[in-house]
C-alpha positions in Angstrom: 31.9 30.2 -4.3 31.0 32.3 -1.3 32.7 29.8 0.9 35.9 29.8 -1.1 36.3 33.5 -2.1 35.5 36.8 -0.5 33.0 38.9 -2.4 35.7 41.3 -3.6 37.8 38.4 -4.9 35.0 36.9 -7.0 35.0 39.8 -9.5 38.4 39.0 -11.1 37.5 35.3 -11.6 36.9 34.5 -15.3 36.0 30.9 -14.9 32.4 29.7 -15.7 30.9 31.1 -12.5 32.3 34.6 -12.9 30.6 36.5 -10.0 27.1 35.8 -11.4 24.7 32.9 -10.8 23.4 33.1 -14.4 26.9 32.1 -15.7 27.1 29.2 -13.3 23.7 28.1 -14.6 25.0 28.4 -18.2 28.0 26.2 -17.3 25.7 23.6 -15.8 23.6 23.5 -19.0 26.6 22.9 -21.1 27.7 19.8 -19.1 24.2 18.6 -18.2 23.4 17.1 -21.7 26.8 15.4 -21.8 26.2 13.9 -18.3 22.7 12.8 -19.3 23.7 11.0 -22.5 26.5 9.1 -20.8 24.1 8.2 -18.0 21.7 6.9 -20.6 24.5 4.9 -22.2 25.6 3.5 -18.9 22.3 1.6 -18.7 22.9 -0.3 -22.0 22.9 -4.1 -21.7 26.7 -4.2 -21.6 27.0 -1.3 -19.1 28.9 -2.1 -15.9 27.7 -1.3 -12.4 30.6 1.1 -11.9 29.5 3.1 -15.0 25.9 3.2 -13.7 26.8 4.4 -10.3 29.3 7.1 -11.5 27.1 8.6 -14.1 23.9 8.4 -12.1 25.6 10.2 -9.2 27.0 12.8 -11.7 23.5 13.3 -13.1 22.0 13.8 -9.6 24.7 16.2 -8.6 24.3 18.3 -11.8 20.5 18.2 -11.5 20.6 19.3 -7.9 22.9 22.1 -8.8 20.4 23.4 -11.4 17.7 23.4 -8.7 19.9 25.0 -6.0 21.4 27.7 -8.3 19.6 31.0 -8.4 19.4 31.2 -12.2 15.8 31.0 -13.3 16.5 30.5 -17.0 19.1 27.8 -16.3 16.7 25.7 -14.3 13.9 26.0 -16.9 16.4 25.1 -19.7 17.7 22.2 -17.7 14.2 20.8 -17.2 13.5 21.1 -20.9 16.7 19.3 -21.8 16.1 16.4 -19.4 13.8 14.1 -21.4 15.6 14.3 -24.8 18.6 11.9 -24.1 16.0 9.3 -23.0 13.5 10.0 -25.9 14.0 6.8 -27.9 13.8 4.7 -24.7 10.6 6.5 -23.7 9.0 5.8 -27.1 9.5 2.0 -26.5 7.5 2.1 -23.3 3.9 1.0 -23.1 1.4 3.9 -22.5 0.7 2.8 -18.9 4.3 2.6 -18.0 5.0 5.9 -19.7 2.2 7.6 -17.7 3.5 6.1 -14.5 7.0 7.2 -15.2 5.8 10.7 -16.1 3.8 11.0 -12.9 6.9 9.9 -10.9 9.1 12.4 -12.7 6.7 15.2 -12.0 6.5 14.1 -8.3 10.3 14.1 -8.0 10.6 17.5 -9.8 8.0 19.0 -7.5 9.8 17.6 -4.5 13.1 18.9 -5.7 11.6 22.4 -6.3 10.1 22.4 -2.8 13.3 21.1 -1.2 15.5 23.7 -3.1 13.2 26.5 -1.9 13.9 25.5 1.7 17.6 24.7 1.4 19.0 27.8 -0.2 18.3 31.5 0.0 17.1 33.0 -3.3 17.0 29.8 -5.2 15.7 29.6 -8.8 12.2 28.4 -7.8 11.8 31.1 -5.1 12.8 33.8 -7.7 10.4 32.4 -10.3 7.5 32.5 -7.8 8.4 36.0 -6.6 6.1 38.1 -8.7 7.4 41.6 -7.7 11.0 40.4 -8.5 9.9 39.0 -11.8 8.2 42.2 -12.7 11.2 44.4 -11.8 13.5 42.0 -13.6 11.4 42.1 -16.8 11.1 45.9 -16.6 14.9 46.3 -16.2 15.7 44.0 -19.1 13.1 45.7 -21.3 14.5 49.1 -20.6 18.1 47.9 -21.2 17.1 46.2 -24.5 15.3 49.4 -25.6 18.5 51.5 -25.0 20.6 49.0 -26.9 18.2 48.7 -29.8 18.4 52.5 -30.3 22.2 52.2 -30.9 21.9 49.3 -33.4 21.4 51.5 -36.5 24.6 53.3 -35.7 27.0 50.3 -35.5 27.7 50.0 -39.2 29.4 47.0 -40.8 32.1 46.5 -38.1 30.4 47.6 -34.9 32.2 49.1 -31.8 34.6 46.2 -31.6 34.5 42.8 -29.8 34.7 43.3 -26.0 34.2 47.0 -26.1 30.6 47.2 -24.9 31.7 48.7 -21.6 33.4 51.6 -23.5 30.4 52.1 -25.8 28.0 52.2 -22.9 30.3 53.4 -20.0 28.1 55.0 -17.3 24.3 55.0 -17.5 21.5 54.5 -15.1 21.5 50.8 -15.6 18.6 48.8 -14.2 20.7 45.7 -14.4 23.3 46.8 -11.8 25.6 43.9 -12.3 28.7 45.8 -11.0 27.4 49.0 -9.5 24.4 51.3 -9.7 25.6 53.2 -12.7 27.9 50.9 -14.6 26.9 48.3 -17.2 29.3 45.5 -18.2 27.0 43.5 -20.5 23.9 43.9 -22.5 22.3 40.8 -20.8 21.2 39.8 -24.3 24.0 38.2 -26.3 22.4 38.8 -29.7 22.1 42.5 -29.2 25.6 42.7 -27.8 27.0 40.8 -30.7 25.4 43.2 -33.2 26.7 46.2 -31.3 30.2 44.9 -30.9 30.7 42.9 -34.2 28.5 45.0 -36.5 26.4 43.5 -39.3 29.4 41.8 -41.0 30.5 40.0 -37.8 26.9 39.1 -36.9 26.4 37.4 -40.3 29.6 35.5 -39.8 28.6 34.3 -36.3 25.2 33.4 -37.5 26.6 31.3 -40.3 29.1 29.6 -38.0 26.4 28.6 -35.4 23.6 27.8 -37.8 25.9 25.8 -40.1 27.1 23.7 -37.2 23.5 23.0 -36.0 22.4 22.2 -39.5 25.1 19.6 -39.9 24.5 18.1 -36.5 20.7 17.8 -37.0 21.2 16.3 -40.5 23.7 13.8 -39.1 21.6 12.9 -36.1 18.6 12.2 -38.3 20.6 9.5 -40.2 20.3 6.9 -37.5 21.2 3.9 -39.6 24.6 5.4 -40.6 25.9 5.6 -37.0 28.2 2.7 -36.2 28.0 3.5 -32.5 25.0 4.6 -30.4 27.4 6.5 -28.1 28.5 8.7 -31.0 24.8 9.4 -31.9 24.1 10.3 -28.2 27.2 12.5 -28.2 25.9 14.4 -31.2 22.6 14.9 -29.4 24.4 16.2 -26.3 26.3 18.8 -28.5 23.0 19.9 -30.1 21.3 20.3 -26.7 24.2 22.1 -25.2 24.5 24.6 -28.1 20.7 25.2 -28.2 20.4 25.6 -24.5 23.1 28.2 -24.5 21.5 30.0 -27.4 18.2 30.1 -25.5 19.8 31.4 -22.4 21.6 34.1 -24.4 18.2 35.8 -24.9 18.2 36.9 -21.3 21.8 36.4 -20.1 25.3 36.9 -21.3 26.9 33.4 -21.3 28.8 33.9 -24.6 30.5 37.0 -23.2 32.4 34.9 -20.6 35.6 33.5 -22.0 35.4 30.0 -20.5 31.8 29.5 -21.4 32.4 30.7 -24.9 35.2 28.1 -25.1 32.9 25.3 -23.9 30.2 26.4 -26.2 32.6 26.4 -29.2 33.8 22.9 -28.4 30.3 21.6 -28.6 29.7 23.6 -31.7 32.9 22.0 -33.2 31.4 18.6 -32.4 28.3 19.7 -34.4 30.4 20.7 -37.4 32.4 17.4 -37.2 29.3 15.2 -36.7 29.2 13.9 -40.3 32.7 12.4 -39.7 31.2 9.7 -37.4 28.8 8.5 -40.0 29.6 5.3 -41.8 28.7 5.7 -45.5 27.5 2.6 -47.4 29.9 1.4 -50.1 29.1 2.9 -53.5 28.3 0.2 -56.1 29.9 0.7 -59.5 27.7 0.2 -62.5 27.9 -3.3 -63.8 29.4 -4.7 -60.6 28.0 -8.2 -59.6 
């Protein structure tokens, strides 16, 4: 982005990157599970070489971006997501092969971390290993969360209003400094900001919407024998991983406050809600039928 836009032009951009590396990382973690599951499906017995090449290159590109990006949380979440699309395949491997594969994976990840720390300035790995920066970052977020928590009892049933966090907390000595020294745009903790903006009623509604979708997706995914297509089952898994990854990152960032990221998140959540539709129910036998 720094090669395409001047710094002052980045601030108006409301796409996934939106002037902040944490949102770029959130975008990567939304598409990362989808790319991984289609990469996994490309290596099925009937998969073509074109599919294998395209999806393998896509996975390498997205994985490299997670390492090169400066978002610490995004890189950690990406690494945690990595093995799940290949879980059933890994279970079928013999212990010796599984150990060898795990050792190779750790070697490659270690090499990628080392390479990323040399290729970019302030990469995720560099920031994770920078103890003073981690300490300052934690202190700033803790102070910010404490200030927001003090306001929670006052929000009532309807809150301050969606998108009005900047008006409710206009000018303070913000340790987050995401725009200027004294102005705070976001709470850097989506759950707290949701309570403050939407109130208790809106928070309950959002909780039911997200938890309901995940419940349906997990329940559908567990019914392996009812999927007529393995691709559909992997797609449900990708939706689960994308939603869960965003929810984890929302503990320390604000991905759900950015319009485009919220759209992508809700598309995956809609797939979770719709997941029972891809199941093939066995025919119901009528009493007395032969």
